Each structure stands twice: as C-alpha cells, then as structure tokens.
C-alpha positions as CSV (number, residue, x, y, z in Angstrom):
1,M,37.3,1.1,-4.0
2,N,34.0,2.1,-5.1
3,G,33.3,2.2,-8.8
4,F,31.6,4.1,-10.7
5,F,28.3,3.2,-10.6
6,E,28.5,3.1,-7.0
7,H,29.6,6.3,-7.0
8,Q,27.2,7.7,-8.8
9,Y,24.5,5.7,-6.3
10,L,26.3,8.0,-3.5
11,S,25.7,10.8,-4.9
12,Y,22.4,10.6,-6.5
13,K,21.4,9.7,-2.2
14,K,24.0,12.7,-1.1
15,N,21.2,13.7,-3.7
16,H,18.3,13.3,-2.8
17,I,19.4,14.0,1.4
18,K,19.8,18.2,-0.5
19,N,16.5,18.0,-1.7
20,L,15.0,17.7,1.6
21,L,17.5,20.2,3.5
22,A,16.6,22.8,0.7
23,L,13.1,22.4,2.5
24,A,13.4,21.5,5.4
25,K,15.7,25.4,5.4
26,A,13.2,27.3,3.1
27,D,11.9,28.8,6.4
28,G,15.2,29.4,7.6
29,F,15.1,27.2,10.3
30,V,15.7,23.4,10.5
31,H,13.6,22.0,12.8
32,E,14.9,19.8,15.7
33,K,11.5,17.1,15.1
34,E,13.6,18.1,11.1
35,Q,16.6,16.9,11.0
36,Q,15.3,13.5,13.3
37,M,14.0,13.0,10.5
38,L,16.5,13.2,8.1
39,Y,18.7,11.0,9.5
40,K,15.6,8.9,9.5
41,I,15.5,8.6,5.6
42,G,19.1,8.7,5.4
43,K,20.1,5.1,7.2
44,R,17.1,4.1,5.2
45,Y,18.8,5.2,1.6
46,G,21.8,3.9,3.5
47,L,24.0,6.7,3.6
48,K,25.8,6.9,7.5
49,D,25.0,9.2,10.1
50,R,28.0,11.3,9.6
51,Q,27.4,12.2,5.9
52,V,23.7,13.2,6.8
53,K,25.9,15.9,9.5
54,E,28.5,16.7,6.9
55,L,25.4,17.7,4.4
56,M,23.4,19.3,7.1
57,D,27.1,21.1,8.2
58,S,27.0,22.0,5.0
59,N,27.0,25.8,4.3
60,E,26.3,25.4,0.0
61,K,23.5,26.2,-0.8
62,F,21.5,23.5,-2.4
63,S,20.0,23.6,-5.7
64,V,17.5,21.4,-6.5
65,N,17.8,17.5,-8.1
66,V,15.8,16.1,-10.2
67,P,14.9,13.3,-11.1
68,D,14.8,11.4,-14.2
69,N,12.2,9.5,-14.2
70,F,8.3,9.5,-12.6
71,H,8.8,6.8,-9.9
72,D,11.8,8.6,-9.0
73,Q,10.4,12.1,-8.4
74,M,7.2,10.7,-7.0
75,N,10.0,9.0,-3.6
76,V,11.1,12.5,-3.2
77,L,7.8,14.4,-3.1
78,Y,6.5,10.5,-1.0
79,D,10.2,11.6,1.7
80,L,9.3,15.1,1.5
81,M,6.1,15.0,2.3
82,L,8.1,13.6,5.5
83,M,9.5,16.5,5.7
84,V,6.9,18.8,5.6
85,W,5.0,17.3,9.0
86,A,8.6,16.0,11.0
87,D,7.6,19.1,12.6
88,G,3.6,18.9,12.5
89,V,3.5,21.9,11.4
90,V,2.8,23.3,7.7
91,E,4.3,25.9,6.7
92,K,3.7,28.3,3.3
93,K,7.1,28.4,2.7
94,E,6.6,24.7,2.2
95,I,4.1,24.6,0.4
96,A,5.8,27.0,-1.9
97,F,9.0,25.2,-2.1
98,C,6.4,21.8,-2.6
99,E,4.9,23.8,-6.1
100,A,8.2,25.0,-7.1
101,L,9.5,21.3,-7.9
102,V,6.7,20.1,-8.8
103,K,6.9,22.4,-11.6
104,K,10.0,22.0,-12.5
105,F,9.0,17.6,-12.4
106,G,6.3,18.4,-15.2
107,L,4.2,17.7,-12.7
108,K,0.8,20.4,-11.8
109,K,1.0,21.9,-8.7
110,E,-2.2,21.0,-7.3
111,I,0.0,17.0,-6.3
112,V,0.9,19.2,-3.0
113,K,-2.6,19.0,-2.1
114,W,-3.3,16.6,-2.9
115,L,-0.7,15.1,-1.5
116,L,-0.6,17.3,1.4
117,H,-4.3,17.0,3.2
118,E,-6.2,14.1,1.0
119,V,-2.9,10.9,1.1
120,F,-0.5,12.5,3.5
121,E,-3.1,13.6,5.2
122,K,-1.8,15.3,9.3
123,G,1.6,12.8,8.6
124,R,0.2,10.0,8.3
125,T,2.0,7.6,6.0
126,P,0.9,5.4,3.5
127,R,2.3,2.1,3.2
128,A,4.7,0.6,0.8
129,D,2.3,-0.9,-1.2
130,E,-0.9,1.9,-1.3
131,W,2.4,4.3,-2.3
132,E,2.6,2.4,-5.2
133,E,-1.1,2.7,-6.5
134,L,-1.2,6.7,-5.7
135,K,2.0,6.8,-7.5
136,I,-0.6,5.5,-10.5
137,E,-3.1,7.7,-8.8
138,A,-0.8,10.6,-9.6
139,K,0.2,10.4,-12.7
140,Q,-2.7,9.2,-14.3
141,S,-4.2,12.7,-12.1
142,F,-0.9,14.6,-12.3
143,A,1.7,14.5,-14.9
144,R,2.1,17.1,-17.7
C-alpha cells in the first residue's frame, strides 16, 4: 500500500512526464525519437514503461505543472532540452513552448536561447556536475 508521500512523489514524476509530453505535442506530432526519450526519462524517474505509455496514450489536454523551487524548475528545463533535441530538429513551436514555460517559472526567456545554443548545443548533454554549476549560473543570470 502506498502512503501519502509515495503517492505524492508518483504524481510529481507523472507531472514531469506530462510537461515533457506537452512539449512533444507542441508541433502536433510526437516523433518516434521523442517517444524513446520520454521512456528513457520516465525510467530515470522510476516510472514503468506502461505508466509512460498510459500518459502518452491519454487524450488528456496537459497543462503545465510549475515546480515550486528553482532546482526542480531547472531539472524540468534539462529534460525539456533533451526532448527538444531528441529528433535533431528544433522547431519554432518548441522554442515558443519553452519560452512560455520559463515565463511561468519566473525566469527570463533568454534562458531558452542560452540552454539551446550554448549549454545543449547540437544536442550535447551536460554532465551531472556541470549541470549543477550551470544551474547556479542560470539563477544568477536569468532569475527575475
């Protein structure tokens, strides 16, 4: 039996995947490589493939869930950048989605260009220790 906190953490993980799905659907089509990335990220968060598939198959209109702290917001942005680069094509709708999201996070929209063109340039993924340093830089440069 799951306790309250286990249920709440499961909801947090599913909301994270829903945010990524909202981005994937921004251009009207979820590319196969984006689907693969969703499963990979879901697995990293301890979700079973069937849980990710249920979310992907849902006709639910996903609204963006805004994490309540900067650390979690940046982790959402990290995974969003993985999704943006998953199919090797950065679409204008994906950029617009990310810019709208960072506005909801209370960050300057310039963080999206910085992440896309400097941090995740051509789909390069920062190492974990590098990401922690980049979060500090982002907070200093892009927080309002």
